[in-house]
Each structure stands twice: as structure tokens, then as C-alpha cells.
C-alpha positions in Angstrom: 83.7 -12.7 90.0 87.0 -12.3 89.6 90.0 -9.1 89.2 92.5 -9.1 86.1 96.0 -10.2 86.6 98.0 -7.2 88.5 100.5 -6.9 85.2 97.3 -6.6 83.0 96.0 -4.0 84.8 99.0 -1.8 85.0 99.1 -2.3 81.0 95.7 -1.2 80.6 96.7 2.0 82.7 99.7 2.4 80.4 97.3 1.8 77.4 94.8 4.4 78.4 97.8 7.1 78.8 98.9 6.1 75.2 95.5 6.1 73.8 95.2 9.4 75.2 97.9 11.2 73.8 99.1 8.9 70.9 102.4 7.6 70.1 104.9 8.9 73.0 108.7 8.6 73.0 110.0 6.5 75.9 111.0 9.8 78.3 107.4 11.1 77.4 105.7 8.2 78.2 107.5 8.1 81.5 106.7 11.4 82.4 103.1 11.0 81.9 103.1 7.9 84.0 104.4 9.9 86.6 101.3 11.9 86.8 98.9 8.7 87.1 98.3 8.1 90.8 97.6 5.0 90.3 101.6 4.2 89.1 102.7 6.1 92.0 105.5 4.4 94.1 106.2 2.0 91.0 109.4 1.6 89.4 108.1 3.1 86.1 111.1 1.8 84.0 110.6 -1.8 85.2 107.0 -1.5 84.2 107.9 -0.8 80.7 110.6 -3.4 80.4 108.1 -5.9 81.9 105.8 -5.0 78.7 108.2 -5.3 76.4 109.1 -9.0 77.4 105.7 -9.7 78.0 104.6 -11.0 74.7 101.4 -9.8 74.8 100.2 -8.1 71.6 97.4 -6.2 72.6 99.5 -4.7 75.5 101.5 -1.1 74.8 104.2 -1.8 72.4 107.4 -0.3 71.2 107.5 0.5 67.6 111.3 0.4 65.9 111.7 4.2 65.9 111.4 3.8 69.7 107.8 5.3 70.7 105.3 3.4 72.4 101.8 3.1 71.3 98.8 1.8 72.5 97.4 -0.8 69.4 94.5 -1.9 70.9 93.1 1.3 70.8 94.6 1.9 67.2 92.6 -1.1 65.7 89.6 0.0 67.6 86.6 0.3 65.0 88.7 -1.1 62.1 87.0 -3.2 59.5 89.0 -6.3 58.4 87.2 -8.6 55.5 87.2 -11.9 54.5 85.6 -14.0 51.6 83.5 -16.4 53.0 83.2 -20.1 52.2 80.1 -22.7 51.8 81.9 -24.8 54.9 82.4 -21.9 57.0 78.6 -20.7 56.3 77.6 -24.3 57.2 79.9 -24.7 60.3 79.3 -21.3 61.5 83.1 -20.4 62.0 86.0 -18.7 60.2 89.6 -19.2 60.8 91.5 -16.2 62.0 94.8 -16.6 59.9 95.2 -15.2 57.7 92.7 -12.8 57.2 91.3 -11.8 60.8 94.5 -11.7 62.5 94.4 -8.1 63.3 91.3 -8.3 65.0 93.5 -10.1 68.0 94.9 -7.1 68.8 91.1 -5.6 70.2 89.6 -9.3 70.8 91.2 -10.5 74.0 89.2 -13.5 74.5 87.8 -14.8 71.1 86.0 -18.2 71.7 88.0 -20.6 69.7 88.6 -24.1 69.2 92.2 -25.9 68.6 91.9 -29.4 67.0 91.4 -31.8 69.7 91.4 -29.1 72.5 88.0 -27.2 73.0 88.6 -23.9 74.6 85.9 -21.5 75.9 82.5 -21.0 74.6 82.1 -22.2 70.9 79.9 -23.6 68.8 81.7 -26.5 67.2 80.3 -29.8 68.9 79.4 -31.2 65.4 82.6 -30.1 63.7 84.8 -33.3 62.9 88.4 -33.0 64.5 89.6 -34.4 61.4 88.3 -31.6 59.2 91.2 -30.3 57.0 89.5 -26.8 57.4 90.2 -26.9 61.1 93.5 -28.8 61.5 95.8 -26.7 63.8 93.8 -23.5 63.2 92.4 -21.1 65.8 88.5 -19.8 64.6 86.2 -17.3 65.4 82.3 -18.3 65.4 80.1 -16.7 63.2 76.6 -15.1 64.4 73.5 -17.5 63.7 72.2 -14.6 61.7 74.3 -13.5 59.0 73.6 -10.1 57.3 71.1 -10.0 55.3 72.2 -11.3 51.4 75.4 -13.1 52.7 76.4 -16.2 50.8 79.5 -18.2 50.1 82.3 -16.1 47.8 81.0 -12.8 49.4 83.2 -10.6 51.2 82.3 -9.9 55.1 83.4 -7.1 57.1 84.7 -7.7 60.7 84.5 -4.3 62.9 85.3 -4.4 66.5 83.5 -1.6 68.6 83.3 -1.0 72.2 79.9 -2.7 71.9 81.4 -6.1 70.4 82.1 -7.1 66.8 79.8 -6.1 63.9 79.7 -7.6 60.9 78.4 -6.3 57.4 78.6 -7.2 53.8 81.4 -5.6 51.9 80.0 -4.9 48.3 83.3 -3.9 46.7 86.6 -4.0 48.6 88.9 -1.0 48.5 92.6 -0.8 48.0 95.1 -0.7 50.4 96.9 2.8 51.2 100.0 3.5 49.0 103.2 2.1 50.3 101.6 -0.1 52.9 102.9 -3.3 50.6 106.2 -1.7 50.9 106.4 -0.6 54.5 105.6 -4.2 55.3 108.0 -6.2 53.5 110.7 -3.5 55.4 109.3 -4.1 58.4 109.6 -7.9 58.1 113.0 -8.0 56.7 114.1 -5.6 59.8 112.9 -8.4 62.2 114.1 -11.9 60.8 113.3 -13.6 64.3 109.8 -12.5 63.4 107.0 -10.5 64.6 103.7 -11.6 66.2 101.3 -10.7 63.2 98.7 -8.8 65.1 101.6 -6.2 66.1 102.7 -5.9 62.7 99.0 -5.0 61.6 98.8 -2.5 64.4 102.0 -1.0 63.6 100.9 -0.6 60.0 98.0 1.2 61.4 99.9 3.6 63.2 102.0 4.8 60.0 98.9 4.5 57.4 95.8 5.8 59.7 93.7 5.0 57.1 94.5 1.4 56.6 91.2 -1.3 57.4 88.9 2.0 57.6 86.7 1.2 54.7 86.5 -2.0 53.7 89.9 -2.9 52.1 91.3 -6.1 50.7 91.9 -9.1 53.5 95.1 -8.9 55.3 95.7 -12.3 54.2 96.0 -10.9 50.5 98.1 -8.1 51.9 100.4 -10.4 53.1 100.7 -12.1 50.2 101.6 -9.2 48.2 104.3 -8.5 50.3 105.3 -12.0 49.8 106.3 -12.7 53.5 105.3 -15.7 55.3 102.5 -16.0 58.1 103.5 -18.8 60.0 102.2 -19.8 63.7 100.9 -16.2 64.1 104.3 -14.9 63.6 105.1 -13.0 59.8 108.5 -13.9 58.6 110.6 -13.3 55.7 110.0 -15.4 52.7 113.2 -17.6 52.7 113.0 -18.3 56.5 113.4 -22.0 57.0 110.5 -22.4 59.2 111.4 -25.8 61.0 114.7 -24.2 61.8 112.9 -21.0 63.0 110.6 -22.8 65.2 113.4 -24.9 66.7 115.4 -21.6 67.4 112.5 -19.9 68.9 112.2 -22.6 71.1 115.9 -23.3 72.0 115.9 -19.8 72.8 113.3 -19.5 75.0 115.0 -22.5 76.9 118.1 -20.7 77.2 116.6 -17.4 78.9 114.3 -19.2 81.2 116.9 -21.6 82.5 120.2 -19.7 82.5 121.9 -22.4 79.9 124.2 -21.8 76.8 122.6 -22.5 73.2 124.3 -26.2 73.1 122.3 -27.2 76.3 119.3 -25.4 75.2 119.0 -27.5 71.9 120.3 -30.4 73.2 117.3 -29.9 76.1 114.7 -29.3 72.9 116.2 -32.4 71.3 115.3 -35.1 74.2 112.4 -33.2 74.9 111.1 -33.6 71.3 112.1 -37.2 71.7 110.1 -37.9 74.6 107.1 -36.3 73.1 107.3 -38.2 70.1 107.7 -41.3 71.9 104.5 -40.4 73.8 102.6 -40.5 70.8 103.4 -44.1 70.3 103.1 -45.0 74.0 99.6 -43.3 73.8 98.8 -45.7 70.8 100.0 -48.5 72.4 97.7 -47.6 75.5 94.8 -46.5 73.3 95.3 -43.2 75.1 95.3 -40.8 72.2 92.9 -38.3 74.1 95.9 -38.4 77.0 98.6 -36.9 74.9 97.6 -33.2 73.8 101.1 -32.3 72.0 102.7 -29.0 70.8 106.1 -30.2 69.7 108.2 -27.3 68.4 109.9 -28.0 65.0 108.3 -31.6 65.2 105.3 -33.3 63.4 102.6 -34.5 65.7 103.3 -37.7 64.0 105.5 -40.7 64.8 108.3 -40.4 62.6 109.7 -43.8 60.8 112.2 -45.8 61.8 115.0 -43.7 60.0 114.0 -40.7 61.3 113.6 -41.9 65.0 117.3 -43.4 64.4 118.5 -40.0 63.3 117.4 -38.5 66.3 118.8 -40.7 68.7 122.5 -40.7 67.1 122.3 -36.7 67.8 121.2 -37.5 71.1 124.3 -39.6 71.8 126.7 -37.7 70.2 129.8 -36.9 71.8 128.9 -34.1 74.4 125.2 -34.2 73.8 124.4 -36.0 77.2 127.0 -34.3 78.7 125.3 -31.0 78.2 122.1 -32.0 79.9 124.4 -32.4 83.3 124.9 -28.6 83.5 123.2 -26.4 86.0 119.6 -25.6 84.7 119.3 -28.4 82.1 117.9 -30.8 84.6 115.2 -28.7 85.7 114.4 -27.5 82.1 114.1 -31.1 80.6 111.5 -32.1 83.8 109.7 -29.0 83.4 109.3 -29.1 79.7 108.7 -32.8 79.8 105.1 -31.8 81.8 104.4 -28.5 79.6 102.4 -30.0 76.4 99.3 -31.1 78.3 99.9 -34.7 78.8 99.1 -37.0 81.4 101.7 -37.6 83.4 101.8 -41.2 83.3 102.0 -41.0 79.4 105.3 -39.0 79.8 106.5 -41.2 82.5 106.3 -44.2 80.1 108.0 -42.2 77.1 110.6 -41.1 79.5 111.6 -44.7 80.2 111.3 -45.8 76.4 114.0 -43.1 75.7 116.1 -43.6 78.6 116.2 -47.3 78.1 117.0 -46.9 74.0 119.6 -44.3 74.9 121.2 -47.0 77.1 121.4 -49.4 74.3 123.4 -46.8 71.9 125.6 -45.3 74.3 128.2 -47.0 76.6 127.0 -45.8 80.0 129.5 -47.6 81.7 132.3 -45.6 80.2 130.5 -42.2 81.0 129.7 -41.8 85.0 128.0 -38.4 84.3 125.7 -39.8 81.2 125.0 -43.0 83.5 123.5 -40.6 86.1 121.6 -38.7 84.1 119.8 -41.8 82.5 119.3 -43.2 86.3 117.7 -39.6 87.5 115.2 -39.6 84.5 114.2 -43.5 85.2 113.7 -42.1 88.9 112.1 -39.1 87.9 109.6 -41.0 85.5 109.1 -43.5 88.7 107.8 -40.9 90.7 105.3 -39.7 88.0 104.0 -42.9 87.9 103.5 -43.0 91.9 106.6 -45.4 92.6 108.3 -43.2 95.2 110.3 -46.0 96.8 111.3 -47.2 93.2 112.2 -43.8 92.2 114.4 -43.7 95.8 116.5 -47.0 94.6 117.3 -45.5 91.2 118.5 -42.1 92.9 120.7 -43.9 95.4 121.9 -45.7 92.5 122.7 -42.8 90.7 124.6 -41.1 93.4 126.5 -44.2 93.7 127.7 -43.4 89.8 128.4 -39.8 90.2 128.2 -39.0 94.1 128.4 -34.9 93.5 126.1 -34.3 90.5 123.2 -31.9 92.1 120.1 -33.3 90.9 120.3 -36.6 92.0 121.6 -35.0 95.5 118.7 -32.3 95.3 116.1 -35.3 94.9 117.9 -37.4 98.0 117.4 -34.1 100.2 113.5 -34.2 99.3 113.2 -37.8 100.7 115.2 -36.9 103.7 112.9 -33.7 104.1 109.7 -35.8 104.0 110.9 -38.1 106.4 111.5 -35.3 108.7 115.4 -35.8 108.8 116.4 -32.2 109.0 120.2 -32.6 109.0 120.7 -35.2 106.6 118.5 -33.0 104.1 120.5 -29.7 104.9 123.6 -31.5 104.1 122.1 -33.0 100.7 121.0 -29.8 99.8 124.1 -27.8 100.5 126.2 -30.4 98.5 123.5 -30.3 95.6 124.4 -26.4 95.4 122.6 -24.8 92.1 121.0 -27.7 91.5 118.6 -27.6 95.1 115.3 -25.7 94.8 115.5 -22.5 96.5 112.1 -23.5 97.9 113.7 -26.5 99.6 116.6 -24.7 100.7 114.2 -22.2 102.2 112.2 -24.9 104.0 115.5 -26.6 105.5 116.7 -23.4 106.7 113.2 -22.4 108.6 113.1 -25.9 110.3 116.8 -25.5 111.7 115.9 -22.3 113.1 113.2 -24.0 115.1 115.6 -27.0 116.1 118.5 -25.3 117.1 116.7 -22.6 119.1 119.9 -20.6 121.1 122.1 -23.6 121.3 125.5 -22.7 119.5 127.1 -25.7 117.1 130.1 -26.0 119.1 128.7 -26.2 122.3 127.9 -29.4 124.1 124.9 -31.2 123.4 121.8 -31.0 125.5 121.3 -34.6 125.8 124.4 -35.2 127.9 126.3 -37.3 125.5 129.3 -34.9 126.1 129.8 -34.7 122.3 129.7 -31.1 120.4 125.8 -30.5 119.7 127.1 -30.2 115.6 128.2 -33.7 116.1 125.1 -35.2 118.2 121.5 -33.6 117.6 122.2 -30.9 115.3 119.5 -31.6 112.7 117.9 -34.4 114.6 115.8 -32.8 117.0 112.4 -34.2 117.8 110.2 -30.9 117.2 106.8 -30.7 118.3 103.7 -31.4 116.0 102.8 -27.4 116.2 106.5 -26.7 115.4 106.6 -29.1 112.2 103.3 -27.8 110.9 104.7 -25.3 108.6 107.2 -27.5 107.6 104.7 -30.3 106.9 103.0 -27.7 104.3 106.3 -26.7 102.7 106.6 -30.4 102.0 103.4 -30.1 99.9 104.6 -26.5 98.2 108.1 -28.5 97.2 106.2 -31.0 95.8 104.2 -28.6 93.4 107.3 -27.1 92.5 108.8 -30.2 91.1 106.0 -31.7 89.8 103.4 -28.7 88.6 106.0 -26.0 87.9 104.3 -24.8 84.8 100.9 -24.6 87.3 103.0 -22.3 89.6 104.2 -20.4 86.9 100.5 -19.3 85.7 99.3 -18.9 89.4 102.1 -16.2 89.9 101.5 -14.4 86.8 97.6 -14.3 87.5 97.9 -13.0 90.8 100.5 -10.3 90.1 103.4 -11.5 92.2 105.9 -11.0 89.4 104.5 -7.5 88.9 107.6 -4.8 88.7 107.8 -2.4 91.4 106.2 -4.5 94.3 107.9 -4.1 98.0 109.7 -7.5 98.5 106.9 -8.0 101.4 104.2 -7.8 99.1 106.0 -9.6 96.1 106.1 -12.6 99.0 102.5 -12.2 100.3 101.4 -12.9 96.6 103.9 -15.7 95.7 102.8 -17.7 98.9 99.2 -17.1 97.8 100.0 -18.2 94.4 101.7 -21.5 95.9 98.5 -22.2 98.7 96.0 -22.0 95.6 97.7 -24.7 93.8 98.6 -26.9 96.8 94.8 -26.8 98.0 92.5 -25.5 95.0 95.0 -27.1 92.8 94.7 -30.4 94.3 98.6 -31.0 95.1 98.1 -31.6 98.6 95.9 -34.5 98.0 98.1 -36.0 95.5 101.3 -35.1 97.7 99.4 -37.4 100.6 98.3 -40.2 98.4 102.0 -40.5 96.7 104.2 -39.6 99.1 102.4 -39.6 102.8 103.8 -43.0 103.8 107.4 -41.1 103.9 105.8 -38.9 106.6 105.9 -39.4 110.0 102.6 -40.9 111.8 101.4 -37.5 113.5 102.3 -35.5 110.3 100.0 -37.9 108.0 97.2 -37.7 110.7 97.4 -34.1 110.9 97.5 -33.6 106.9 94.1 -35.6 106.8 92.4 -33.3 108.8 93.5 -30.1 107.1 91.8 -31.4 104.0 88.5 -30.8 105.7 89.1 -27.0 106.0 88.7 -24.4 103.3 89.5 -20.6 102.9 87.4 -18.2 104.8 87.1 -14.6 105.5 88.8 -13.7 109.0 88.4 -10.7 111.4 90.8 -9.7 114.1 88.9 -9.3 117.4 91.5 -9.0 119.9 95.2 -9.5 120.5 97.6 -10.9 122.4 101.5 -11.7 123.4 101.7 -14.7 120.7 98.2 -15.1 120.0 95.5 -13.5 117.7 91.8 -14.1 118.1 90.3 -14.1 114.6 86.5 -14.3 114.1 85.0 -16.4 110.6 83.0 -13.3 109.4 80.4 -15.1 107.7 79.9 -18.1 110.6 80.9 -16.1 113.6 83.3 -19.0 114.9 86.4 -17.8 116.7 89.9 -19.6 116.9 93.0 -18.6 119.2 95.5 -18.7 116.4 99.0 -19.4 117.6 102.0 -17.0 116.0 100.1 -16.2 113.1 103.4 -14.6 111.4 104.2 -11.8 109.5 101.6 -11.7 107.2 98.6 -11.4 109.3 97.7 -8.0 110.5 97.4 -7.7 114.0 95.0 -4.6 114.5 92.0 -5.3 116.1 89.1 -4.8 113.0 91.8 -6.5 110.2 90.3 -8.7 107.9 92.1 -11.5 105.8 90.9 -14.4 103.7 92.7 -17.4 103.9 92.9 -20.7 106.3 93.5 -21.1 109.8 94.0 -24.8 110.4 94.2 -27.1 113.7 98.3 -27.9 114.8 98.6 -30.1 117.8 96.0 -28.5 119.9 96.0 -24.9 118.6 95.4 -23.4 115.5 97.9 -21.6 113.0 97.6 -19.8 109.7 99.0 -21.8 107.1 99.5 -20.9 103.7 99.2 -17.2 104.4 96.5 -14.6 104.6 95.6 -12.3 102.2 95.1 -8.8 103.7 91.5 -7.4 103.0 90.1 -4.0 103.1 86.8 -2.9 104.6 85.6 -2.0 101.1 86.5 -5.7 99.8 84.6 -7.6 102.7 81.4 -8.4 100.7 83.7 -9.0 97.5 85.6 -12.0 99.5 82.4 -13.3 101.4 81.2 -14.1 97.9 84.4 -15.8 97.1 83.7 -18.0 100.0 80.7 -19.8 98.3 82.2 -19.5 94.8 83.6 -22.7 92.7 86.6 -21.4 91.0 89.4 -22.9 89.1 92.7 -22.0 90.9 93.7 -19.7 87.9 90.5 -17.6 88.7 90.7 -17.5 92.4 94.3 -16.3 92.1 93.0 -13.5 89.6 90.3 -12.9 92.3 92.9 -12.5 94.9 95.0 -10.5 92.9 96.2 -7.5 95.2 96.9 -4.6 93.1 99.0 -2.5 96.1 99.0 1.1 95.5 96.6 0.7 92.6 92.7 1.1 92.2 92.1 -2.1 93.9 89.2 -4.5 93.0 85.8 -3.4 91.5 84.0 -4.1 94.4 80.1 -3.7 95.5 79.6 -1.3 97.5 82.9 0.3 97.4 83.1 4.1 98.9 84.3 6.9 96.5 85.3 10.4 97.6 83.5 13.3 95.6 84.0 17.1 95.4 82.5 20.2 93.5 84.7 23.3 93.1 84.0 26.5 91.5 87.0 27.3 89.5 87.7 29.4 86.4 87.2 27.2 83.6 90.2 28.3 81.5 92.7 28.2 84.4 91.3 24.6 84.9 91.5 23.2 81.5 95.2 24.8 81.4 96.3 22.7 84.6 94.3 19.6 83.2 96.4 19.7 80.1 99.8 20.7 81.1 100.1 18.2 84.4 97.4 15.6 84.3 95.8 14.6 80.9 94.0 16.5 78.2 90.4 16.7 78.6 88.5 14.2 75.6 87.0 17.3 73.9 85.7 20.8 74.7 81.9 19.7 75.6 80.3 20.3 78.9 79.6 17.4 80.7 82.4 15.2 79.2 84.2 13.4 81.6 88.2 13.3 81.8 89.5 10.3 83.4 92.8 9.8 84.9 93.6 6.0 84.6 90.9 4.3 86.6 90.8 6.6 89.6 90.0 10.3 89.2 87.4 11.5 87.0 86.9 15.2 86.4 84.1 16.9 84.5 82.2 20.1 83.9 78.5 20.9 85.3 77.6 24.5 84.3 80.0 26.6 86.2 81.0 23.8 88.8 84.0 21.4 88.5 83.0 17.7 89.9 85.6 15.6 90.9 85.4 11.7 91.5 88.1 9.6 93.6 88.3 5.9 94.6 89.5 6.9 97.8 90.2 10.4 100.0 94.0 10.0 99.8 93.6 10.8 95.9 90.9 13.4 96.6 93.5 15.2 99.0 96.0 15.1 95.8 93.8 16.1 93.2 92.5 18.9 95.4 95.8 20.0 96.2 96.3 21.0 92.6 92.6 22.6 91.8 93.0 24.5 94.7 96.2 26.0 94.0 94.3 27.6 90.9 93.5 31.4 91.2 89.9 31.6 92.3 89.2 28.1 92.9 86.6 27.6 95.8 85.8 24.3 97.3 82.0 24.0 97.6 81.4 20.4 98.5 83.4 17.3 100.0 81.8 14.0 100.6 81.3 10.2 99.7 79.0 8.0 97.7 78.6 4.1 97.6 78.2 2.1 94.4 
């Protein structure tokens, strides 16, 4: 049981608008979005910008002529064909590329299997991983019973309907519509950077409504007839250098994400490719091939020969190449990307140590202090991933001796001082690190400083009686109480998550909807904090942090952290509020906790509910990791979550907050109802003008305003259903303004 990510929810709402009205210009779509209650209060331009850059082919897309279209609804009920082979029938699978690519617009979660990486529910356990038909392929599974008379060489049609995929035998494939081949060539040639193939199929269906309607020839044959290239899910011009294209795509993604120039991005990619190729050699040496799940842009997943390896190292050590990796953003890019391919960190670390040693033998690091510091920093990174924290610190200190002002080294040393509780030195190192310092680390140190400094000015005499100024004596070195350090302790694990599990955190932030455009900053902060907490707790980061870096913590923090491991998430209800404390009750067990200073993210009204962890801290209790506010209608939903065993991403989706949207699909939710008598023609004119048009003229047809408001006729009565009273008030304001409209009934119903 879980909700969809918030941005996906918005995409569905916008898609519903486009499905009802067909392709719309940008301004027309903005006008339509303003009339959708679920999108009130959001920045509609920002939402469309996010959808443009999301890269999700089954979300609303912008056509080359500037119009917006819902490609999902465009493809529903169309038929794509494929000629079956004996191997496919025997194994019950069909590769998606090339013929079934258009299906990906409407099948959001096709059961599939990548070689060596099983995903989802599939029937491929007996398929050899080295089968040539499966190498690098994404496949769909066939049903156990094929249509009658279907055998090897027969064409079969795949039609995705609202009820699922319908298979049928296609006796004779029809010709494509006139002009579709030429349109495909033009579309691809106009986008030499490549377009996702499913998106192209949808765009063609908008231009040629009869395409894929009557079992026409396969999509793969259409691609071949146009003379374009289908590669890695993209359609490209025929003269594309595929290796160069893959490299450029990967480098562009690095440049955008880490705000570096193209030269730096290419060098980052080169180093990452070398490391990933070395992973294969390490995996072979350690007989741990299963630990190396690689996705190498611009390189084959095989160990190259010695000459090719030497060429790569030569490029990496050419004049200026290593210097490019020392600019702000490049170090973070290398660290993150080395962990993005799915290989175990132990393999990545071993490969990184091999690569840095090889570079050092080919490059005069003594003559280039910046390059020398870079290699030492990379070795420290590898040692930390191997759990050798003390050796990592030794290498970082050596790197600082070589390049005293290089940001990434200072930023990492600040983490060591932070973990030890040395506030002053940690802040000084983070300040000197500048842009290289993690924003999360700077924020944590600022919060801890606010607790330590209290009301004493930096230039006042220190409280200890030394007659020295506070800034030159105890500034940053106060002994905070364990309760004051509890949030700091938790934040150390969050910082560890950002430095070791950045890809996972990005996925969780997206899943919970924290990056949804238009969120109030406070809401976005709560969602981001919740994503971090899921990574720390359910993602196992806190356990690993204590195992790897726990010896750096003060003794009382180590003991407290061990106690926290035994406390899970609960649904809490506020039963009383007092100065500096809130009494909260575990809704399931009835146990009460006196919670000290719960913070800005806890609702302080009696009866308010929230989902999260309340933890012991030095004789009292505190909210650690933030609380997700829970509405009354969500109560049973979150009580169920307490007992569910969900993956981190599933939990993030379950806790997603659709603020000002329709909320979660909660069992037992209360809805608002109303019945009016109103002249039918006047009601239809209002609905068609100011809301959305009725689907057709049939009595009883339901009109849906997004997911919230339904309006339909029963005889002379106009019935209205809304998710809440506020939405109903808005609907009735319009409807009761109609001449002759009378409210007959208003009430509520429960699912």
C-alpha cells in the first residue's frame, strides 16, 4: 500500500487535462491547469518545466510545434505487431526493441529482465544469461496460453487497453499511413541529439491518428524503412557515431548535474570509465563477478587489452586532464558516479586504489601538487569505503600537506572533526573548504554552533574566567549536553548518507516528492528531511555509520546511538501541550511520551497526528528525523504502515505528501456530496467553459475534474462528489450562480 511520487501524481493530473482536450498550446494548457482545483496554489510554469526535463516518456510531452500532448492516452488501444520466433515462444519472452517500443508509453511497469539483473516479477529463471537473444535486452513476458493457431513466424498483435494487454493473431499486416516514413525521418533529423523511441512513436500517432490502428507492419520495419538508428532506446540519424553519442550524452548529464564545464565533464567520465573497467579486472581477480553490475557509457563491458588500457591512461594523464578534476564540483561528481553503477563499494574501492596507483606511475605527481592531492584524496575515499577510517584520515592529512587549500580535502577533514564533536575546528575547515563543503555539513555545524554560543558575543570575555576573548578561548569547544548533541549525532549519520549513498538519497527525494515544483519551502524541507530519515533508518545507513565511524564519536553518543536502533516509526497523537514540551501518545499501543522541544515540524495542537520516531535523549524524549503530519482521514493508512515491511523507496512513496493535492488514497476517507436542480443546458455551458467538457451527452456520464470533483446528471438532478468540503464549496460557488439552480442536498459519504 503506497501512494505514487508527487511529481508523477501531478503528471497524471496534467495528462488527464490533455486527454480530455487533445493537444493544447502552452498558454491554453496553463489556462486549463488554473481551473483544476488540485493544482491551485502551484507554480504551473514550474510544473511544466519540470515535466519537460523529467525525461519520462509516458508523461505529458511538448511536440516540436510547441503544443502539449498526453502521449499515454494517444497510444491506448493501438496495436503494435511482432513476428514471433521459435526461441521466443519456447522461453515465453519477446524483446521490447525494436517492435514493441511504442508499448512503453502505456505500460509503466513492464515485467522485464536485464542480463544479470533480474527486475520485478518474471518467468526467466531458466533462461541462460549468455543467451544471445537476451544480451542487453529488455523483454516482456508472454502469457502461458497464446492465441489459437499462433506459432513460429506468425505475426502477433499487442494491444494495451484499460484492462491490460490483449494479444491477437494478425493474419495480414496493413500498410502504414502515407507519409509516415518521411515524417519519421524529418523528426529524427531535426533532433540529432536523439529522441526516446517511445516518444517518437507517440508523436507520430498524434500526426497520423490511424497509425497502429489495424495491425500494421511492425515498428522495427518502420524504423528500418526510414533508415534511422534505434540505439539504447533512442532514435538517431543514420550517420551518428554511436560511441561518441553515448559519451556526449553521459558528459552532458555530468556537466548539468555538477555545474562543471564540458572539458571537466569529459575528464570525469574518462576517470569513471577507467575505474569501472578496472572493477571488472578486480571482480575477476576476486571471483566476485556478481558484485560488478556495470553500466559503462561509451565503453564495452569487457576488460580491454593492454594497448587500449594504456591509451585510456595516456588520455587521463595528458597535460591539464588531472587539473580539470580539481575544480569545484568535479570531485563530488567522481565520488557519486563511482557508486552509481550498482557494484559493491568494496569492488569500487579496490578498483580505485588500482587506478590511482597506475596513474601515479605514469605521471610526475611531485611536480604537480594539485594532482598529487587529488590522488591522495581518491585513495582516502577508497579506504573509507573499505571501512579503513583511520587510514583514510592519514591520507587526507597528507593531501592537506600537499595542497593546503584544496576544498574537497578540507571538507572531508571537517567531517572527521564533526564526528569527534570538535565544533570549532570542524567549522573552520568547512569555511575554508568553501563550495567543496557539503551544504548538509555546513547546516549541521551552524545549528550546533547556535546551541553552543547561546547569548555570548564572540568578543566578550569567555565564560571560563581565562580573561581571554570568547572567540579565542572556548568558542566552538563548549561541552554541550547529550540532549543538545542528540540532533547533531543524528545529523552526522545524515552527512554520512550524503557522502556514501548520494544516488539512493536522490531517488528517495524524488519518490517522496520533495522536488515537486511549487512546494512551499517549509513543505519541501519537511519532505527532504523525511527522505533523509528513511535512508538513515530503513536504508541501513545508521547501522553502517556506527560500525564504520562509531569509534570517532564521544562515548556517550556511541551508547545513545545503540539505544536508538531499537526504536521504529509510530503514529503519534498530541494529547497535551505545554511550555517547551508536548505529550504524545502512540496511537497503536497507547504509550505516552513527554517530548522536549519537538521543533517546527510537529503540530502543536491537541489531537494532531504525525508519523515518525520519538527517541530517548539523555533523560527526555525528542523528535529525531522529523515527523510527517497525518490527517484524520489518513489515520488507518499510517497505522497499517507501522506493521508493513517496505523497501526504502516504497516507504518514501507511501509517505509522500501531495500538499494541496488530492492526498493519499486512504481507506475510510470521507467525501463531500451535493445534489442540485439546475437547467441542464446552463450547467453544460458552465462546465464546458470554466471547468472541463463533459465526456459525452449520455445521462449518467461522470465528468471528472482531475481526481477530486465528479459531476454527472441523474434525471433532472446534477450530482456532485468532491474529496473535501473546501473543494465542494468552490464547486457550489460556480453551480449555484447559475440561473434557476437550487441546492437540494449536501452531505458526506465514507469509502
